[in-house]
C-alpha positions as CSV (number, residue, x, y, z in Angstrom):
1,M,-3.1,-49.4,108.7
2,E,-0.9,-47.1,105.7
3,S,1.9,-45.7,106.8
4,Q,2.7,-41.6,104.7
5,R,4.4,-43.3,102.2
6,Q,2.3,-45.8,101.0
7,A,-1.1,-43.3,101.4
8,K,0.9,-40.8,99.8
9,Y,2.2,-43.3,96.3
10,G,-1.7,-44.9,96.3
11,K,-3.0,-41.7,95.8
12,Q,-0.5,-41.1,93.2
13,I,-1.9,-44.4,91.8
14,Q,-5.3,-43.4,92.1
15,K,-4.7,-40.1,90.6
16,D,-3.2,-41.8,87.4
17,L,-5.3,-44.5,87.1
18,A,-7.4,-42.2,86.4
19,E,-6.6,-40.1,84.1
20,I,-6.3,-44.0,82.2
21,F,-10.0,-44.6,82.4
22,Q,-10.8,-40.9,82.2
23,K,-9.2,-40.9,78.0
24,D,-10.9,-44.0,77.1
25,A,-14.3,-45.0,79.8
26,A,-15.9,-46.7,76.5
27,Y,-12.9,-49.1,76.4
28,F,-12.9,-49.8,80.3
29,F,-16.3,-48.8,81.8
30,K,-18.0,-49.8,78.8
31,T,-22.1,-48.5,78.9
32,S,-21.4,-48.2,83.4
33,L,-20.1,-44.9,85.3
34,G,-16.7,-45.9,87.0
35,T,-15.4,-44.3,89.8
36,I,-11.8,-45.1,91.7
37,T,-12.6,-44.3,95.3
38,H,-9.8,-45.4,96.9
39,V,-6.2,-47.3,96.2
40,S,-4.2,-49.3,99.3
41,M,-0.9,-49.6,99.0
42,S,0.6,-53.2,100.4
43,P,3.7,-52.5,102.7
44,D,5.9,-53.5,100.2
45,L,4.6,-51.1,97.3
46,G,3.9,-54.4,95.5
47,L,0.0,-53.9,94.5
48,A,-2.8,-52.2,94.3
49,R,-5.8,-53.1,95.9
50,I,-7.9,-50.1,93.7
51,F,-11.8,-49.4,94.9
52,I,-14.1,-48.7,92.9
53,S,-17.5,-47.6,92.4
54,I,-19.3,-49.0,89.2
55,L,-22.8,-47.9,88.4
56,P,-25.4,-49.1,87.4
57,I,-24.9,-51.4,89.6
58,S,-26.7,-54.2,88.0
59,K,-23.8,-54.2,85.7
60,A,-20.5,-54.7,88.3
61,E,-20.4,-58.0,87.9
62,V,-19.3,-58.2,83.6
63,I,-16.7,-54.6,84.7
64,F,-15.4,-56.2,86.7
65,N,-14.8,-58.9,84.9
66,H,-13.4,-57.6,82.2
67,L,-11.0,-54.5,84.2
68,N,-9.8,-57.6,86.0
69,E,-9.2,-59.7,81.9
70,I,-7.1,-57.1,80.9
71,K,-5.3,-56.2,83.9
72,S,-1.9,-56.6,82.5
73,E,-2.7,-53.7,79.9
74,I,-3.3,-51.5,82.5
75,R,-0.9,-51.9,84.0
76,N,1.0,-51.3,81.5
77,K,-0.3,-48.2,80.4
78,L,0.2,-47.8,83.9
79,G,4.0,-48.4,83.8
80,Q,4.2,-45.9,81.0
81,K,2.9,-43.6,82.7
82,I,5.0,-43.8,86.1
83,R,8.5,-45.6,85.2
84,N,10.6,-42.6,85.8
85,R,9.0,-42.2,89.2
86,T,9.4,-45.2,90.7
87,R,11.1,-48.9,90.5
88,I,8.3,-51.3,90.8
89,I,5.5,-51.0,88.5
90,P,2.5,-52.6,90.6
91,E,0.3,-55.6,90.8
92,L,-3.1,-54.3,90.2
93,A,-6.1,-56.0,92.2
94,F,-9.6,-54.4,91.4
95,F,-13.0,-54.4,94.5
96,H,-15.8,-53.2,94.5
97,D,-16.6,-50.4,96.4
98,D,-19.9,-50.4,97.8
99,T,-19.7,-47.6,99.6
100,E,-23.1,-45.4,98.4
101,E,-25.4,-48.9,98.8
102,K,-25.0,-49.3,102.0
103,A,-26.3,-45.8,102.4
104,S,-28.6,-45.7,100.1
105,K,-29.7,-49.2,101.9
106,M,-29.4,-47.2,105.3
107,N,-31.3,-44.7,104.4
108,R,-34.4,-46.8,102.7
109,L,-34.4,-48.3,106.3
110,I,-35.0,-44.9,108.1
111,D,-36.8,-44.0,106.5
112,N,-39.4,-46.7,106.4
113,L,-39.2,-45.8,110.0
114,N,-42.4,-45.4,111.6
115,I,-42.2,-43.6,114.3
116,P,-44.7,-42.3,116.6
117,P,-44.9,-38.3,118.0
118,N,-43.9,-37.4,120.5
119,K,-45.9,-36.7,123.0
120,E,-45.2,-35.3,126.2
121,A,-44.0,-31.4,124.1
């Protein structure tokens, strides 16, 4: 469970990264749409686990490979943004947030259920 400090720092990192990604979305996500859904911080605030949802899902692997290739550049831009507010610029780790995919799959399964009508009513 994250401490209040970790959660607050994670929210700030999420906000700052969103601004960085928004300024040049075509460079970071190419023709896809990327949304930072959550940032989880390690207890020492030295590692930020960034959960990103990518649409279309079929391009997620390509986008994550690209983000991992330019991870140091992203960290550098983040460092320029937060250098006056913190001593530690966290290492970045990108993860695919597939919550939307799972919800969509559950909705399809529920829609395809064959439930007979209640005869007692």
